[in-house]
RODO-2510 file (C-alpha; in nm, 4 decimals, decimal comma):
residues 306
     n   res          X          Y          Z
     1     m     7,7601     5,3456    -0,2948
     2     s     7,7817     5,4389     0,0554
     3     a     7,4700     5,5817     0,2366
     4     l     7,6896     5,6938     0,5395
     5     a     7,9291     5,8504     0,3113
     6     d     7,6574     6,0356     0,1272
     7     w     7,5052     6,1459     0,4475
     8     l     7,8338     6,2690     0,5847
     9     g     7,8865     6,4571     0,2499
    10     r     7,5541     6,6380     0,2872
    11     q     7,6355     6,7258     0,6494
    12     a     7,9868     6,8470     0,6051
    13     p     7,9510     7,1838     0,4572
    14     a     7,7430     7,2975     0,7598
    15     w     8,0247     7,1735     0,9904
    16     l     8,3062     7,3030     0,7768
    17     e     8,1628     7,6483     0,7389
    18     g     7,9606     7,6774     1,0644
    19     s     8,0559     7,7277     1,4319
    20     h     8,0997     7,3579     1,5189
    21     p     8,4304     7,3053     1,6901
    22     l     8,6421     7,0780     1,4648
    23     t     9,0174     6,9671     1,5235
    24     p     9,2468     6,9954     1,2075
    25     a     9,2352     6,6207     1,1698
    26     q     8,8377     6,6198     1,1768
    27     r     8,8432     6,9054     0,9157
    28     r     9,0570     6,7154     0,7019
    29     a     8,8508     6,4091     0,7324
    30     l     8,5340     6,5793     0,6348
    31     l     8,7076     6,7629     0,3265
    32     a     8,8356     6,4191     0,2164
    33     i     8,4915     6,2457     0,2555
    34     t     8,3194     6,5363     0,0414
    35     r     8,5822     6,5182    -0,2298
    36     c     8,5962     6,1385    -0,2482
    37     r     8,5223     5,9961    -0,5911
    38     t     8,4310     6,3431    -0,7376
    39     p     8,6026     6,5582    -0,9959
    40     a     8,7972     6,7416    -0,7209
    41     l     9,0364     6,4403    -0,7006
    42     g     9,0466     6,3690    -1,0575
    43     g     9,0241     6,0232    -1,2124
    44     h     9,1363     5,7623    -1,4583
    45     v     9,0170     5,6649    -1,8031
    46     y     9,0281     5,2938    -1,8729
    47     r     9,0149     5,1539    -2,2227
    48     c     8,9315     4,8001    -2,3126
    49     a     9,2042     4,6602    -2,5351
    50     e     8,9681     4,4523    -2,7471
    51     c     8,6583     4,6734    -2,7946
    52     a     8,8187     5,0148    -2,7446
    53     r     8,5339     5,0991    -2,5047
    54     t     8,6383     5,3676    -2,2229
    55     d     8,5161     5,4167    -1,8767
    56     f     8,6008     5,6806    -1,6228
    57     s     8,6659     5,6302    -1,2630
    58     y     8,7010     5,9105    -1,0062
    59     h     8,9969     5,8764    -0,7563
    60     s     8,9084     5,7693    -0,3929
    61     c     9,0346     5,9902    -0,1013
    62     q     9,1736     5,6906     0,0937
    63     h     9,1025     5,8511     0,4246
    64     r     9,0636     5,6034     0,6942
    65     a     8,7575     5,7909     0,8251
    66     c     8,5832     5,7503     0,4825
    67     p     8,3252     5,4952     0,4575
    68     r     8,3758     5,4477     0,0998
    69     c     8,7495     5,3556     0,1266
    70     g     8,9674     5,0925     0,3085
    71     g     8,8271     4,7975     0,1304
    72     a     9,1486     4,7130    -0,0536
    73     a     9,3700     4,8002     0,2499
    74     t     9,1527     4,5668     0,4713
    75     a     9,1707     4,2803     0,2391
    76     a     9,5411     4,3188     0,1955
    77     w     9,6013     4,3341     0,5876
    78     t     9,3816     4,0284     0,6461
    79     a     9,5699     3,8197     0,3791
    80     k     9,9057     3,9384     0,5206
    81     q     9,8165     3,8536     0,8959
    82     t     9,6465     3,5404     0,7965
    83     a     9,9758     3,4119     0,6096
    84     r    10,1732     3,5068     0,9242
    85     l     9,9654     3,3038     1,1627
    86     l    10,1611     3,0014     1,3257
    87     p    10,0204     2,6472     1,3795
    88     v     9,9559     2,7291     1,7481
    89     s     9,6514     2,8398     1,9574
    90     y     9,5835     3,2171     1,9592
    91     f     9,4439     3,4550     2,2068
    92     l     9,2468     3,7827     2,1903
    93     v     9,3537     4,0064     2,4861
    94     t     9,1904     4,3496     2,5342
    95     f     9,3247     4,6358     2,7572
    96     t     9,0683     4,9033     2,8574
    97     v     9,1051     5,2114     3,0771
    98     p     8,8512     5,3440     3,3457
    99     e     8,6050     5,6110     3,2298
   100     e     8,7774     5,8605     3,4547
   101     l     9,0644     5,8607     3,2200
   102     r     8,8641     5,9468     2,9012
   103     a     8,9014     6,3207     2,9720
   104     a     9,2720     6,2801     2,9841
   105     f     9,2650     6,0986     2,6396
   106     r     9,0523     6,3725     2,4806
   107     a     9,3015     6,6226     2,6204
   108     q     9,6091     6,4668     2,4903
   109     p     9,5173     6,1689     2,2396
   110     q     9,8797     6,1383     2,0903
   111     l    10,0428     6,0904     2,4312
   112     l     9,7748     5,8745     2,5996
   113     i     9,7192     5,6388     2,2984
   114     d    10,1084     5,6065     2,2833
   115     l    10,0919     5,5129     2,6710
   116     l     9,8021     5,2709     2,6138
   117     f     9,9847     5,0864     2,3504
   118     t    10,3458     5,0916     2,5206
   119     e    10,2518     5,0246     2,8792
   120     s     9,9954     4,7467     2,7938
   121     a    10,2644     4,5704     2,5634
   122     r    10,5135     4,6062     2,8306
   123     t    10,2883     4,4610     3,0842
   124     l    10,2262     4,1634     2,8588
   125     q    10,5910     4,0983     2,8104
   126     q    10,6912     4,1479     3,1740
   127     v    10,4128     3,9011     3,2972
   128     a    10,4837     3,6502     3,0175
   129     s    10,8691     3,6515     3,0935
   130     l    10,8011     3,5036     3,4476
   131     p    10,9241     3,1335     3,4269
   132     r    10,6268     3,0021     3,6405
   133     l    10,3837     3,1593     3,3742
   134     l    10,5509     3,1314     3,0317
   135     g    10,9243     3,2207     3,0489
   136     g    10,9278     3,3643     2,7046
   137     e    10,8946     3,6649     2,4736
   138     l    10,5567     3,7034     2,3140
   139     g    10,4884     3,8255     1,9652
   140     f    10,1657     4,0078     1,8938
   141     v     9,9843     4,2825     1,6924
   142     g     9,7655     4,5502     1,8544
   143     v     9,4562     4,7101     1,6960
   144     l     9,3392     5,0362     1,8683
   145     h     8,9754     5,0945     1,9009
   146     t     8,8435     5,4322     2,0497
   147     w     8,4668     5,3369     2,0279
   148     g     8,1886     5,1628     2,2006
   149     r     7,9050     5,0001     2,0263
   150     q     7,6905     5,3234     2,0432
   151     l     7,9862     5,5169     1,9096
   152     q     8,0658     5,6575     2,2580
   153     y     8,4334     5,7365     2,3316
   154     h     8,5883     5,4127     2,4766
   155     p     8,9470     5,3812     2,4058
   156     h     9,1033     5,0313     2,4249
   157     v     9,3378     4,8054     2,2398
   158     h     9,3045     4,4441     2,1186
   159     y     9,5943     4,2195     2,0805
   160     i     9,6176     3,9048     1,8758
   161     i     9,8723     3,6800     2,0580
   162     a    10,0313     3,3545     1,9501
   163     g     9,9967     3,0935     2,2390
   164     g    10,3552     3,0864     2,3290
   165     g    10,6877     3,2629     2,3201
   166     l    11,0613     3,2554     2,2483
   167     r    11,3082     3,1880     2,5124
   168     a    11,5421     3,4607     2,6170
   169     d    11,8209     3,3200     2,3714
   170     g    11,5657     3,2887     2,0889
   171     k    11,6490     2,9254     2,0256
   172     k    11,3321     2,7492     2,1926
   173     w    10,9632     2,7976     2,1574
   174     m    10,7917     2,8038     2,4989
   175     a    10,4201     2,6859     2,4303
   176     t    10,1531     2,7919     2,6741
   177     r    10,0764     2,5331     2,9302
   178     q     9,6995     2,5125     2,8336
   179     s     9,5485     2,5842     2,4826
   180     d     9,2766     2,8065     2,6271
   181     w     9,4635     3,0007     2,8919
   182     l     9,7490     3,2558     2,8363
   183     l     9,8233     3,4661     3,1393
   184     p     9,6251     3,5796     3,4551
   185     v     9,4254     3,8757     3,3746
   186     a     9,4132     4,0011     3,7354
   187     k     9,7913     4,0392     3,7397
   188     l     9,7931     4,1693     3,3853
   189     a     9,5352     4,4517     3,5041
   190     a     9,7319     4,5379     3,8339
   191     e    10,0612     4,5643     3,6454
   192     f     9,9124     4,7731     3,3581
   193     r     9,7437     5,0155     3,6098
   194     r    10,0786     5,0544     3,7872
   195     r    10,2740     5,1099     3,4814
   196     f    10,0196     5,3503     3,3345
   197     e    10,0063     5,5829     3,6336
   198     a    10,3851     5,5969     3,6646
   199     a    10,4210     5,6812     3,2672
   200     l    10,1463     5,9433     3,2953
   201     s    10,2928     6,0994     3,5941
   202     a    10,6336     6,1203     3,4447
   203     s    10,5098     6,2339     3,1088
   204     a    10,2330     6,4760     3,2013
   205     p    10,2278     6,5666     3,5668
   206     a     9,9518     6,8170     3,5467
   207     l     9,7417     6,5673     3,3431
   208     h     9,7994     6,3131     3,6046
   209     a     9,7012     6,5387     3,8833
   210     a     9,3685     6,6089     3,7183
   211     v     9,2753     6,2301     3,7288
   212     p     9,0766     6,1417     4,0422
   213     a     9,3073     5,9537     4,2836
   214     g     9,0658     5,6630     4,3028
   215     t     9,1206     5,5763     3,9425
   216     w     9,4639     5,4347     4,0483
   217     r     9,3256     5,2091     4,3358
   218     g     9,0208     5,0765     4,1373
   219     r     8,9772     4,7752     3,9457
   220     w     9,1130     4,7850     3,5809
   221     i     8,9861     4,5498     3,3273
   222     v     9,1909     4,3139     3,1160
   223     h     8,9965     4,0481     2,9100
   224     s     9,1609     3,7339     2,7476
   225     q     8,9896     3,4630     2,5598
   226     p     9,1098     3,1764     2,3351
   227     a     9,0833     3,2445     1,9604
   228     g     9,1516     2,9200     1,8086
   229     s     9,3661     2,9354     1,4975
   230     g     9,3539     3,3236     1,5022
   231     e     9,1872     3,3402     1,1561
   232     n     8,8533     3,4873     1,2873
   233     v     9,0091     3,7231     1,5018
   234     v     9,2123     3,8573     1,2234
   235     k     8,8971     3,9094     1,0184
   236     y     8,7166     4,0760     1,2932
   237     l     8,9767     4,3237     1,3568
   238     a     9,0618     4,3846     1,0086
   239     r     8,7287     4,5667     0,9602
   240     y     8,8596     4,8571     1,1696
   241     v     9,2101     4,8679     1,0271
   242     g     9,1502     5,0796     0,7119
   243     r     8,8070     5,2098     0,8257
   244     t     8,6449     5,3647     1,1234
   245     a     8,3705     5,3117     1,3978
   246     i     8,0544     5,2143     1,2017
   247     s     7,9656     5,0675     0,8722
   248     d     7,6771     5,1076     0,6189
   249     e     7,5193     4,7616     0,7354
   250     r     7,4406     4,9133     1,0840
   251     i     7,2670     5,2371     0,9588
   252     l     6,8852     5,1969     0,9513
   253     r     6,7947     5,5603     0,8660
   254     a     6,9905     5,8743     0,8248
   255     d     6,8374     6,2138     0,7415
   256     d     6,8999     6,5808     0,8309
   257     e     6,7232     6,5341     1,1588
   258     a     6,8379     6,2053     1,3054
   259     v     7,0366     5,8912     1,2480
   260     t     6,9248     5,5394     1,3584
   261     f     7,1567     5,2647     1,3916
   262     k     7,1623     4,9002     1,5319
   263     y     7,4071     4,7700     1,7854
   264     t     7,4701     4,4726     2,0100
   265     d     7,4302     4,5331     2,3787
   266     s     7,7546     4,4083     2,5340
   267     a     7,5892     4,3153     2,8583
   268     t     7,3164     4,1092     2,7194
   269     q     7,4229     4,0519     2,3740
   270     q     7,0835     4,1629     2,2339
   271     r     7,0346     4,3390     1,9256
   272     k     6,9083     4,7046     1,9997
   273     v     6,8415     5,0192     1,7910
   274     c     6,9944     5,3677     1,8869
   275     t     6,8547     5,7035     1,7551
   276     v     7,0313     6,0251     1,8010
   277     s     7,0240     6,3700     1,6449
   278     a     7,2133     6,4352     1,3299
   279     a     7,4461     6,6687     1,5239
   280     e     7,5131     6,4277     1,7974
   281     f     7,5711     6,1421     1,5455
   282     m     7,8249     6,3630     1,3612
   283     r     7,9940     6,4561     1,6873
   284     r     8,0242     6,0887     1,7931
   285     y     8,1516     6,0021     1,4536
   286     l     8,4306     6,2715     1,4339
   287     q     8,5556     6,2021     1,7716
   288     h     8,7095     5,8730     1,6552
   289     v     8,9214     6,0564     1,3928
   290     l     9,2690     6,0006     1,4987
   291     p     9,5466     6,2636     1,5137
   292     p     9,7601     6,2688     1,2002
   293     g    10,0520     6,0180     1,1719
   294     h     9,9012     5,8015     1,4599
   295     h     9,9201     5,4351     1,3848
   296     r     9,6056     5,2417     1,4768
   297     v     9,8107     4,8990     1,4167
   298     r    10,1225     4,8266     1,6010
   299     y    10,3455     4,5160     1,6355
   300     f    10,5525     4,4038     1,9210
   301     g    10,7999     4,1295     2,0245
   302     w    10,9235     3,8981     1,7800
   303     m    10,6563     4,0309     1,5373
   304     h    10,8008     4,3929     1,5350
   305     p    10,9750     4,4711     1,2052
   306     a    11,2932     4,5727     1,3705
***
């Protein structure tokens, strides 16, 4: 059972049939959630080989925006990534973009999310290739988040990175000089800002022109922290691989008028409570439905399948 999925199912008809603006991807997400584990998707009959008892189970929608689904995919991904961890120190590196760019992300999410992944990954590889810093090629997996702790739109990408890299000839492992330090974050942020602006200007000149000029001169944020063996970071990010922005555990109350949920303030680390109208919660929830065919998880360097 999922209280959040039940609430979304109750609210969905008004959004699907009303005047609320929905993208095709958001409409498909709501339809999938309303049909999940109902006769609309059919089911399977299971029979015990010993006592001949039968049970019927409805099919799941398997949509990544559905709170009922994603458990099996999350467990499988966690097991796979944990098995691939090397006996080295790991790091969690996060690339964010300034608030002034969020309008551009909303306007062309497919392009901007691709640029976020591509240019942040190239930044990591370029800085890591410098002999005085590491002198090797990194291998890492990135997981996209588009939400903040109150479900606001906040696109950023987390990377799980092994503490070292392969030399250019692929024959030697270059370990990090310190177990708790990977690369200089100020240099990563400056290079990421430069690369992102150049890529956006080349790919979408009109969209680049709409971004305030000060965005390209201000301070961008890249955060890096040691992650030990990497297992805890894999488990943390796995929760968002097959699912979306919020889980049942955070929902305190949900009715036709409002939704109350808990969150941790990123500045103070204090537990707080947020209450928003039902319409506002649905808007915040649906804004994190990705365009079709968009990969939330991507692999780079020597971890790339190719």
